MIPA-38255 format. One line per field, with one value per residue (C-alpha): residue in one letter; x, y, z. Coordinates in nm, 4 decimals, padded with zeros to 6 digits. Example, Ala and Ser with C-alpha at 12.3 -4.5 7.8 and 13.67 -1.06 7.14 Angstrom:
<pts>
tordo: [a;s]
c1: [01.2300;01.3670]
c2: [-00.4500;-00.1060]
c3: [00.7800;00.7140]
</pts>
This chain:
<pts>
tordo: [m;y;g;k;n;p;t;r;v;f;l;l;l;l;g;l;q;l;t;a;h;w;p;t;a;a;a;v;e;i;y;t;s;r;v;l;e;a;v;n;g;t;d;a;r;l;k;c;t;f;s;s;f;a;p;v;g;d;a;l;t;v;t;w;n;f;r;p;q;d;g;g;p;e;q;f;v;f;y;y;h;v;d;p;f;k;p;m;s;g;r;f;k;d;r;v;a;w;d;g;n;l;e;r;y;d;v;s;i;l;l;w;k;l;q;f;d;d;n;g;t;y;t;c;q;v;k;n;p;p;d;v;d;g;l;i;g;e;i;r;l;s;v;v;h;t;a;r;f;s;e;m;y;f;l;a;l;a;i;g;s;a;c;g;l;m;i;i;i;v;i;g;v;v;l;f;q;h;f;r;k;k;r;w;a;e;e;a;n;k;v;v;e;i;h;s;k;e;e;e;r;l;n;q;a;k;k;v;s;v;y;l;e;d;i;d]
c1: [03.7733;03.7540;03.3994;03.2539;03.4964;03.5279;03.6958;03.9779;04.0393;04.0473;04.2884;04.5158;04.5189;04.5939;04.8723;05.0273;05.0110;05.1812;05.4508;05.5186;05.5703;05.7507;06.1037;06.1230;06.0198;06.2230;06.5472;06.7874;06.9784;07.3485;07.5359;07.8927;08.1939;08.3316;08.6830;08.8518;09.2128;09.3531;09.6965;09.8687;09.8247;09.5006;09.1415;08.8977;08.5233;08.3904;08.0519;07.7633;07.3896;07.0913;06.7319;06.4536;06.0968;06.0477;06.0694;06.3940;06.3474;06.5284;06.5718;06.8135;07.1597;07.4788;07.7789;08.1295;08.3965;08.7386;08.9346;09.2989;09.4431;09.7195;09.4687;09.3810;09.0614;08.7913;08.8037;08.5384;08.5423;08.2257;07.8716;07.5571;07.2300;07.0573;07.3944;07.7329;07.9813;08.3383;08.5956;08.7537;09.0654;09.2497;09.3716;09.0717;09.0577;09.0301;09.0447;08.6842;08.3648;08.0225;07.9525;07.5985;07.2532;06.9594;06.7219;06.9154;06.9774;07.3362;07.5413;07.8949;08.1948;08.5084;08.8551;09.1332;09.5148;09.5270;09.8224;09.9378;09.8106;09.4561;09.4633;09.1803;08.8045;08.5492;08.2091;07.8926;07.5863;07.2496;06.9453;06.6395;06.3688;06.1400;06.3788;06.6809;06.7814;07.0063;07.3730;07.6595;07.8175;08.1991;08.4674;08.8132;09.0605;09.4055;09.6253;09.9043;10.2178;10.0768;09.7908;09.7758;09.9218;09.5821;09.4718;09.7838;09.7429;09.3994;09.4790;09.7804;09.5560;09.2841;09.5335;09.7063;09.3956;09.2827;09.6197;09.5965;09.2481;09.3594;09.6553;09.4166;09.1690;09.4695;09.5929;09.2459;09.2084;09.5490;09.4883;09.1454;09.2953;09.5707;09.3259;09.1022;09.3778;09.5044;09.1611;09.1379;09.4594;09.3630;09.0306;09.2234;09.4713;09.1671;09.0182;09.3673;09.4025;09.0521;09.1289;09.4494;09.2865;08.9998;09.2631;09.4647;09.1470;09.0652;09.4164;09.4051;09.0660;09.2153;09.5369;09.2963;09.0904;09.3735;09.5215;09.1897;09.1816;09.5376;09.4432;09.1414]
c2: [-01.0482;-00.6976;-00.6270;-00.7583;-00.5377;-00.1930;-00.0628;-00.3065;-00.1965;00.1717;00.1088;-00.1003;00.1706;00.4385;00.2321;00.1774;00.5594;00.6332;00.3922;00.5347;00.8817;00.7906;00.7273;01.0582;01.2440;01.0369;01.1547;01.3759;01.6209;01.7095;02.0210;02.0681;02.2801;01.9487;02.0964;02.2974;02.4159;02.5440;02.6506;02.4054;02.4996;02.7024;02.6042;02.5010;02.4850;02.1826;02.3028;02.0671;02.1643;01.9405;01.9518;01.7138;01.6654;01.5654;01.8283;01.8137;01.6261;01.4453;01.1550;01.3342;01.1918;01.3374;01.1295;01.2649;01.0147;01.0683;00.8623;00.9500;01.0484;00.8051;00.5199;00.3215;00.2512;00.5088;00.7005;00.8407;01.2209;01.3295;01.2175;01.4174;01.2893;01.5565;01.6217;01.6384;01.3310;01.3972;01.1215;01.0063;00.8855;00.9012;01.1961;01.4021;01.3934;01.7534;01.8893;01.8837;02.0853;02.1001;02.4300;02.3588;02.5107;02.2664;02.5632;02.6363;02.2706;02.3173;02.0307;02.1830;02.1104;02.2881;02.1203;02.2860;02.2892;02.1288;01.8997;01.7696;01.4215;01.5554;01.5646;01.3363;01.3015;01.3979;01.2491;01.4021;01.1738;01.2957;01.0891;01.2524;00.9708;00.8792;01.0480;00.8358;00.7825;01.0090;01.0495;01.1096;01.4586;01.4850;01.7350;01.6982;01.8917;01.9918;02.1230;02.3519;02.5303;02.8808;03.0203;03.0413;03.3357;03.4706;03.4581;03.6355;03.8933;03.9725;03.9966;04.2132;04.4229;04.4588;04.5644;04.8042;04.9538;05.0040;05.1652;05.3980;05.4966;05.5809;05.7926;05.9895;06.0412;06.1585;06.3937;06.5255;06.6025;06.7651;06.9723;07.0755;07.1833;07.3759;07.5707;07.6359;07.7769;07.9877;08.1284;08.2120;08.3778;08.5846;08.6888;08.7678;08.9965;09.1693;09.2465;09.3880;09.6050;09.7435;09.8240;09.9730;10.2055;10.2966;10.3952;10.5881;10.7711;10.8577;10.9765;11.2013;11.3532;11.4289;11.5828;11.8078;11.8903;11.9923;12.2019;12.3869;12.4569;12.5992;12.8269;12.9640]
c3: [01.9824;02.1593;02.0838;02.4056;02.6192;02.4593;02.7844;02.7462;02.3876;02.4924;02.7617;02.5265;02.2650;02.5316;02.6691;02.3164;02.2574;02.5799;02.5085;02.1689;02.3226;02.6491;02.5067;02.3386;02.6718;02.9178;02.8399;03.0434;02.8180;02.9172;02.8356;02.8840;02.7426;02.5929;02.5929;02.8678;02.9043;03.2399;03.3668;03.6105;03.9655;03.9107;03.9827;03.7211;03.7022;03.5335;03.4017;03.3427;03.3059;03.2160;03.1190;03.2231;03.1678;03.5339;03.8215;04.0241;04.3632;04.6277;04.3892;04.1540;04.1460;03.9762;03.9155;03.8123;03.6863;03.5276;03.2515;03.2532;02.9287;02.9365;02.9961;03.3203;03.5006;03.5397;03.8755;04.1021;04.1296;04.2916;04.3750;04.4669;04.6029;04.8282;04.9682;04.8032;04.8575;04.8154;04.7604;05.0688;04.8933;04.5602;04.3496;04.4047;04.7794;04.9268;04.5750;04.4552;04.5691;04.4643;04.2658;04.1378;04.1589;04.1063;04.0632;03.7510;03.6530;03.7076;03.8433;03.7938;04.0262;04.1234;04.0843;04.2829;04.2350;03.8841;03.8077;03.4701;03.5575;03.5800;03.2028;03.0664;03.0261;03.3024;03.2626;03.4068;03.4407;03.5725;03.6749;03.7684;03.8158;03.6631;03.3816;03.3977;03.0388;02.8343;02.7108;02.9556;02.9297;02.8659;02.9304;02.7909;03.0379;02.9146;03.1981;03.0333;03.1618;03.0645;02.9027;02.5266;02.3555;02.2525;02.6073;02.7321;02.4365;02.5308;02.9006;02.8351;02.6030;02.8764;03.1449;02.9062;02.8055;03.1726;03.2682;02.9509;03.0494;03.4025;03.2800;03.0481;03.3313;03.5702;03.3134;03.2456;03.6060;03.6354;03.3292;03.4736;03.8066;03.6248;03.4099;03.6958;03.9151;03.6142;03.5715;03.9441;03.9383;03.6099;03.7878;04.1120;03.9040;03.7474;04.0801;04.2078;03.9117;03.9384;04.3136;04.2209;03.9526;04.1968;04.4637;04.2064;04.0957;04.4592;04.5269;04.2146;04.3293;04.6793;04.5297;04.3227;04.6174;04.8314;04.5423;04.5065;04.8817;04.8679;04.5983;04.7958]
</pts>
């Protein structure tokens, strides 16, 4: 059937080969921390990076959405296409900012002034045409009253270690200055003693000289 048109057979086989390899190549890979804990009232960086077989260009789009922990419809958080687009209304108005770097394949965002109703799942979707397929990244955010004990412990340990090191340095400097001054005082006393002995020797020599003159 294809004997009369070998070119057609070659193109057909080439197309089948490309079709077989295309799905494995055309897939955006998303990387997130998956779980994030932050203290109420603080700011948090929702980190999301990706990999793509296609070079990053102006066609790239990034979409962040939010699913509340207590249920309800999905909410828009952030959109990026050439420029960042912040929400004009809703819970995230004036509370989200772009913190990504496309040269490093980073599409992260900053979320300010965390509230307890920010608990939920944040999704990060990247499309980089023609690479548009792939899974959506997720981050489950937990807003808590205070940091975990382990975090507080390590923070206190770090601060205590820094303070202890500073105290040791200060004590070392004080002791160094003390011993240096003591050494200077000892050397000064030695010089005074030498001068005193020299003067005493000269005085005795003068007395002997005067005595000899009186005898003569």
